C-alpha positions in Angstrom: -111.6 3.9 -13.4 -112.1 7.5 -14.7 -112.2 7.8 -18.5 -109.0 9.9 -18.5 -107.1 7.4 -16.3 -104.3 5.4 -17.9 -105.1 1.6 -17.7 -102.5 -0.5 -15.9 -100.1 -2.3 -18.3 -100.6 -5.9 -18.9 -98.3 -8.3 -17.1 -95.1 -9.1 -19.2 -96.0 -12.3 -20.9 -92.6 -13.9 -21.4 -90.2 -15.7 -19.0 -87.0 -14.0 -18.1 -85.1 -16.6 -20.2 -87.2 -15.9 -23.3 -86.8 -12.1 -22.8 -83.0 -12.6 -22.6 -83.0 -14.5 -25.8 -84.9 -11.7 -27.6 -82.1 -9.3 -26.7 -79.6 -11.2 -29.0 -80.7 -14.7 -29.9 -77.6 -15.6 -31.9 -75.3 -14.8 -28.9 -77.4 -16.3 -26.2 -75.7 -18.8 -23.8 -77.2 -21.9 -22.2 -75.7 -21.0 -18.8 -77.5 -17.6 -18.8 -80.8 -19.3 -19.8 -80.4 -21.7 -16.9 -79.5 -18.9 -14.4 -82.6 -16.9 -15.3 -85.0 -19.8 -15.4 -83.7 -21.0 -12.0 -84.0 -17.5 -10.5 -87.5 -17.1 -11.9 -88.6 -20.4 -10.3 -87.3 -19.2 -7.0 -88.9 -15.8 -7.5 -92.3 -17.4 -8.0 -91.8 -19.8 -5.1 -91.9 -22.9 -7.2 -88.5 -23.8 -5.7 -87.0 -22.3 -2.5 -83.6 -21.6 -1.2 -82.1 -22.3 2.2 -78.8 -21.1 3.5 -76.9 -23.7 5.4 -73.8 -23.7 7.4 -71.4 -26.7 7.1 -68.2 -27.5 8.7 -65.0 -26.6 6.7 -61.3 -26.5 7.5 -60.8 -24.2 10.5 -64.3 -22.6 10.0 -67.9 -23.0 9.0 -68.8 -22.4 5.4 -72.2 -21.2 4.2 -73.9 -22.5 1.1 -77.3 -22.6 -0.6 -79.6 -25.5 -0.7 -82.7 -25.9 -2.8 -86.0 -27.6 -2.1 -89.5 -27.8 -3.6 -91.6 -24.7 -3.0 -95.3 -24.2 -2.5 -96.3 -23.1 -6.0 -96.6 -24.9 -9.4 -94.4 -23.9 -12.3 -96.1 -21.4 -14.6 -96.5 -22.3 -18.3 -94.0 -19.9 -19.8 -91.1 -21.7 -21.5 -88.7 -22.9 -20.2 -90.0 -22.9 -16.7 -91.9 -26.2 -16.9 -88.9 -27.9 -18.5 -86.5 -26.8 -15.7 -89.1 -27.6 -13.1 -89.2 -31.2 -14.4 -85.4 -31.5 -14.4 -85.2 -30.2 -10.8 -87.9 -32.7 -9.8 -85.8 -35.5 -11.2 -82.6 -34.2 -9.6 -84.0 -33.2 -6.2 -87.4 -34.8 -5.6 -88.7 -34.2 -2.1 -85.2 -33.7 -0.7 -83.3 -30.5 0.2 -79.9 -30.6 -1.5 -77.0 -28.3 -2.0 -77.6 -26.1 -4.9 -74.1 -26.6 -6.4 -74.6 -30.4 -6.2 -78.0 -30.1 -8.0 -76.5 -27.9 -10.8 -73.7 -30.3 -11.3 -76.3 -33.0 -11.9 -78.1 -30.8 -14.4 -75.1 -29.9 -16.4 -73.1 -33.1 -16.2 -74.9 -34.8 -19.0 -73.8 -35.1 -22.6 -76.5 -32.6 -23.5 -76.7 -30.2 -20.6 -79.8 -28.7 -19.2 -78.8 -25.2 -20.0 -78.4 -26.1 -23.7 -81.7 -27.9 -23.8 -83.5 -25.0 -22.2 -82.0 -22.6 -24.7 -83.1 -24.8 -27.6 -86.7 -25.3 -26.3 -87.0 -21.5 -25.6 -85.8 -20.6 -29.1 -88.3 -23.1 -30.5 -91.1 -21.5 -28.5 -90.1 -18.0 -29.8 -90.0 -19.3 -33.3 -93.6 -20.7 -33.0 -94.7 -17.3 -31.6 -93.3 -15.6 -34.7 -90.6 -13.7 -32.8 -87.6 -15.6 -34.0 -86.8 -17.3 -37.3 -83.8 -19.6 -38.2 -81.6 -18.1 -40.9 -79.8 -20.9 -42.9 -76.8 -20.3 -45.0 -73.7 -22.1 -46.3 -70.1 -21.3 -45.6 -68.1 -21.4 -48.8 -71.3 -22.8 -50.4 -70.5 -26.2 -48.7 -70.9 -26.1 -44.9 -74.5 -25.6 -43.7 -74.9 -23.0 -41.0 -77.9 -21.7 -39.1 -78.5 -19.0 -36.6 -81.6 -17.5 -35.0 -82.6 -13.9 -35.9 -85.4 -11.7 -34.8 -88.5 -11.2 -37.0 -90.0 -7.8 -37.2 -92.4 -8.7 -34.4 -89.5 -10.0 -32.4 -87.7 -6.7 -32.8 -90.8 -4.8 -31.6 -91.1 -7.1 -28.6 -87.4 -6.8 -27.7 -87.7 -3.0 -27.8 -90.8 -3.1 -25.7 -89.0 -5.2 -23.1 -86.2 -2.7 -22.9 -88.6 0.2 -22.6 -90.6 -1.5 -19.9 -87.4 -2.4 -18.0 -86.3 1.3 -18.1 -89.8 2.3 -16.8 -89.7 -0.3 -14.1 -86.3 0.9 -12.8 -87.8 4.4 -12.5 -91.0 3.2 -10.9 -89.2 1.1 -8.3 -87.6 4.3 -6.9 -91.1 5.7 -6.1 -92.7 4.0 -3.1 -96.2 5.0 -4.5 -95.6 3.2 -7.8 -93.2 0.4 -6.9 -95.7 -2.3 -6.0 -98.0 -1.8 -9.0 -95.0 -1.6 -11.3 -93.6 -4.8 -9.9 -96.9 -6.6 -10.3 -97.0 -5.7 -14.0 -93.3 -6.4 -14.6 -93.5 -10.2 -14.2 -90.1 -11.7 -15.2 -88.7 -8.3 -16.1 -88.0 -7.9 -12.3 -85.0 -10.2 -12.8 -83.3 -7.6 -15.0 -83.2 -4.9 -12.3 -80.7 -4.4 -9.5 -80.8 -6.8 -6.5 -81.2 -3.9 -4.1 -84.5 -2.9 -5.7 -85.8 -6.5 -5.2 -84.7 -6.5 -1.6 -86.8 -3.4 -1.0 -89.8 -5.1 -2.5 -89.1 -8.0 -0.1 -89.3 -5.6 2.8 -92.6 -4.1 1.5 -94.0 -7.6 1.2 -93.0 -8.6 4.7 -94.4 -5.5 6.5 -97.4 -5.2 4.2 -96.8 -1.5 3.5 -96.2 -1.8 -0.2 -98.7 -4.3 -1.5 -96.0 -6.3 -3.1 -96.7 -9.9 -4.4 -95.9 -12.9 -2.3 -92.8 -13.6 -4.3 -89.3 -14.4 -3.0 -87.7 -11.2 -4.3 -84.5 -11.4 -2.2 -83.8 -15.1 -2.8 -84.2 -14.7 -6.5 -81.5 -12.1 -6.5 -79.1 -14.1 -4.4 -75.7 -14.2 -6.2 -75.2 -17.8 -5.1 -77.6 -18.9 -7.9 -75.3 -17.6 -10.6 -72.2 -18.8 -8.7 -73.7 -22.3 -8.5 -74.3 -22.5 -12.3 -70.9 -21.1 -13.1 -69.2 -23.7 -10.7 -71.3 -26.5 -12.2 -70.0 -25.8 -15.7 -72.1 -22.9 -16.9 -75.1 -24.8 -18.0 -73.7 -25.8 -21.4 -71.5 -23.9 -23.8 -72.3 -23.0 -27.3 -74.5 -20.1 -28.3 -78.0 -19.6 -29.8 -76.5 -19.7 -33.3 -76.0 -23.5 -33.5 -73.5 -23.2 -36.3 -73.0 -26.9 -37.0 -75.0 -29.3 -39.2 -77.9 -28.3 -41.3 -80.3 -28.0 -38.4 -78.0 -26.2 -36.0 -78.0 -28.4 -33.0 
């Protein structure tokens, strides 16, 4: 590389769910964490989607099914945790996505809520989030996560890199390299941009990664989580009890 050349940016180190939490941790929703984590596992081919036709009243209805993919879950929280939950719910079968999501969110403590909590815990250990504890009327304990100074810097960086990514994806000469460095930030851009990366990957013209760009942007993923109960209500603030559960 010539001395004057700009070195390529490092790959974004956080999962999509963790990046989402850094945008506003106190307002984060378990359902959104579940959606992003599921989409990222599909993007990285840890899990794959199949579109199936099934008989309905007077017509055939299409729906998404989910099955184990070829890759292992990466280490970024909460991807291993969701991968383990999917393994328990699906195993080696191919099941309707809505059915699987209902299994995940149908427990007393839903998967979405659990993923939110474990991701907040990871961000706290990284020094990006801290728990602010107060008392309402000096009696009722209340806690909520807030960004640390390092967390604020990382949040701003994520937004700046997202903006730069959107611009780069419009340039065929820069799109593949930008996508490779973006990591999970790809899940914050428009689905059409991901579909174009899928075409580049298939015809070999753009050097795009072997990732399932189009499947990861399928609106059926979000619809399945919403239909299954949203992955758990409650926000990142955890305003009950001294620990904020």
